N, C-alpha and C positions, 0 to 999 in steps of 0.2 A: 195362761200358760202353766200355772202351777199345778193344774190337774194332771199334767204329764210329767212333772218333776217329783222325784223322791229324794229327799236330803238325808244323808247319813247323820246319826245323832251328833257326831263331832262337828260336821259342817253346819248343821242347824244351830248348834250352840255358838259357833263362831259368828254366824250371821247375826244372831240375836245380840251378841256382845260387841258387834262392830269390828271384829278382828279380820285381818287380811287373809284371803283365801287364794290358793293357787290351784288351777285346774291341771289335770294330767290326762293324757289320752290312754286308751286301752288297747289299740291295735298293736302297739309295741309289745304288749304282753302276749296277745293271742297269735299275732302273725309276725312279729319282729324278732323274737328270741325263743330259743328252745326251753323246755321245762327241765330242771327246776330253776335255771338261772333267771327266767322271766319273773318268777314270784319273788325270788331274793332281791332282784333289782328293784321291783316295784315297792317292796317294803322298805328297802334302804332309802330310796328316793323320797318316799313319804316322810320318813324319819328325818332326813336332811332338811326338808321344808319345815317340819315342826321345830327342829333345832335352830332354824333361821328365823323363828318368830312368826311364822304363818301356819295356816292349816291346809293340808293337802286334800284335794277333791278329785280322785280318779273317777272318770266318767265312763259309763257303759249303758247299754240298753238291756234291761233284764225284766222279764215279766210284764211287758207292756208299759214300762216306765223308763224315763231317763234318770238313771241313778247318779246322783251328784255325791260322790264319795262311796266307797265300797267297803263292806264288811269283809273279814278275812275269808269266809267261806265263798263269798261272791268273787273275790280275787282269784281264789283257787279254781273256781269253776271256769272262769275266763281263760286261765292259764293252761288248763288241761282239756277243755272241750274241743274236739275236732269240728264241731258244728257251729262255732261262733262265726257269725257274719262279719265281714269287713264293711263297716257302715260309713258311707259318706253322705253328702247332702241328699242325693237322689234316693238313698236307701232308708232314710229315717222314717218316712211314713209307713213303709212296708214293715220294717223291724218292729215298730210300735204297734201297728194295727194287727200284726200277726203274732204278737208276743214272742218274737224271735230273740234268741241270745245274740247280742251285737256288740262288737268292739268298735269304738269310734276312732275314725281317722283324724288327722289334723283338722280338716274342714268341718267334720261333724262335731268334733270337740269344741271348736270355736263357736259354732252355732249354739250348742248346749251351754257353754260357759256364759255366753251373752244372755241367754234366756234366764240363767241363774244369777245374773248380776256379778259375774266374776270377770275381772279385767286382765288378769295375767294367766297365761297358759305356758307350761313347760313341756317341751318335747325333745326328741333327739335331733332330727333334721327335718326341714320342710320338703314337700314334694315340689315338682317344677316341670319344666319342659324336658321331655325325654330325648335322648340322643336319637336322631333320625325322625324327629317330629315333623320335619318338612314333608315327609311322605306318610307317616302314620297318624299325624295329628294327635299324638298322645301327650296331652298336657294335664298335669294334676289339677283336680278340683281345688286343691289347697290354694292355688294362686288367685282364683276368682273369689274365694272366701276371704282371703286377706284383703281384697279390694273392697269388700262390702260389709264385713263384720268387725265391729270395734273391740278387738281383743289384742293385747300385746303378746306376741309369741316369742318366747325365749328358746333359742335353738343353737345348734353348732353349725349354722349355715345351711346351705343347700346340699342335699345328699350327693355324694361324689359320683354316683352312677348316672347323674343327669347332665344335661347341657347347661352349665352354670351361666354362661354368657347370655344365652337366649332367655333363661329364667329371669335374670336381672333386667333384661330389656322389657319383658312382659310386666314385671313389677313396676318398672318406671312408667310404662304406658298407663298403668292403672293407678298411679299415684301412691303406691305403697312404699313408704320409706324403709330403708335398710340401715340399721344402726350397728356398728361394731363395738366390741368391748375390748379395751386393752391394746388394740392395734388398728391400723388403717385398713389393712387387707381383710377381705371377706374370707372366713374359714370355709373349709369344704368337708365338714363332717369328720372323716377319718384323719384329715390333715389340718394343720393350722392355717395354711394359706391356699387359696384357690387360683391365684394369679389375677384376681379381680379386686377392686376396692369397693368397700361399702360406701353408702351415700354420706354418712356422718359417723364420726367416732365420738362416742359418749361413754366414758369409762365408769362413772359412778351411778349408783341407783338414783340419787337425787337429780342428776342431769337427765337421765333417761325419763324419770317421772315428769320433770318440767317440760320436756319435749312432748311427751304423750298427752299431758294435760292441755298444752297449747294447741295441739292438733285437734283434739276433740272439742275444745272450747270454741275454736274457729268454725265448728260445724263440719269439719273434714272427716266424715265417717270413714271407717275402715280400719284395718289392722296395722300393726307395726312389727317388723322383724327385728328382734334384738339378737344379733349374731355373736355368740360367745365361743371362742375357740377351745377345742379340746386341750387339756393341760399338756404341756410339751412332753412330759415324761410318758404320756399315754398315747401320743400321736403316732401314726404309722408313717414310715418313709414314703414320700410321694411316688418314687419310682416303683416301689414294691406294690403299693395298693393300686396304682394305675394299671400295672400289668395284670393283676388279679381281676380287676374290673373288666378290662378288655376281654379276657378269657371268658368270664361269666356272661358278658353281653353276647359274645359269639355263640356260646352254648344255648342261651335263651332264644336267639334268633333261629338256630338250627332246630330247636325243640318246638318252635312255634308258640312260645310263651308271650302273651301280650295282655293289655288291659290291666285290670286291678290285680292280676296274678303276678305281674312282672316284678314289682318291688319286693314282695316277700321271697320270690324265687331268687332274685339277685342277692339279697342280703344273706339268705341261707347258703347259697353257692359260694359267695365271697368268704363266709365263715369257714366253710370246708377247705377252700383253696388256700386260705391264710393260716390254716392250722389252729383256728380259734382266736387268733390275734385280733381280728376285726371285732369279734364279740366283746373282748376285753376292752377295746377302745370305745365301742358303743356304750357299754355300761359306764365307763369312766366319764364320758362326755355328758351323759344324761345326769349323772350325779352333780357334775360341775354346773350344768344349767339349772339344776334345782336350787343351788346356792344363790345364783344370780337372780332367779325368779322370786325366791322368798324375799330377798332384799328389795327388789323392785316393787313387790306387792306391799311391803311395809312403807316404802317411800311414797307410793301413790295415795296412801291413806294419811300421810303426815300432814299436819296443819300448815 
């Protein structure tokens, strides 16, 4: 597999020295936030991981290679190119064989991280079962990837635009454990509480690492969701964000937006309707997840 992987010098040095590495997705840069906030966020998140004692590895498809860690010019390219593909599991062969510029989703980043031997991946929120999936069958590929790919995913829970209850049912069916950090309740991306409970509350990196090690040592392959709530000072009021999401969903339905376009459309529209407050919350929660992810990566390597 290494013929398809290209490691940035910082990541290659970390691997050689046995230092903890944390994977980061790139769809949040190309499709999740506007420029230049996307670049600033990506650089700040990478620095938070370094400050936390680990090495960041933002993943993308560039020049027919899976890039494990991006140079500044590659990050800028992803952040500004309108042609960057949103790459999930099904898209990886095309993006690589056609030398397309590709930003990796949660699912694709998990695949690439596992290929590169990286156990921890930090993102904003995971995908899931979309509202109305009983007729549209719109279920994110993230969920099947969590069931099959052995990477711990640190996130702020399930994106608020989704059907959180059905998403948890799907994860339970496929044996994916959902851990919460600092509270029993599952966070919902923009808010600290979703109205649902996580499977287990494990507050420290050492506890999380012990759980993850036990799962994989038992031969129970697949990922783990580590749900870390957005800091209280940065969370949006539930009533406000719920009203904004409902309006964005109505507009998406009226415009016929579906498939892989739906999440970028909704996030952009929610940002507009909230006057930019949702973007500030999104940035804050990713940074907070980076801190938890760096600590977890260190704990997984502890003797």
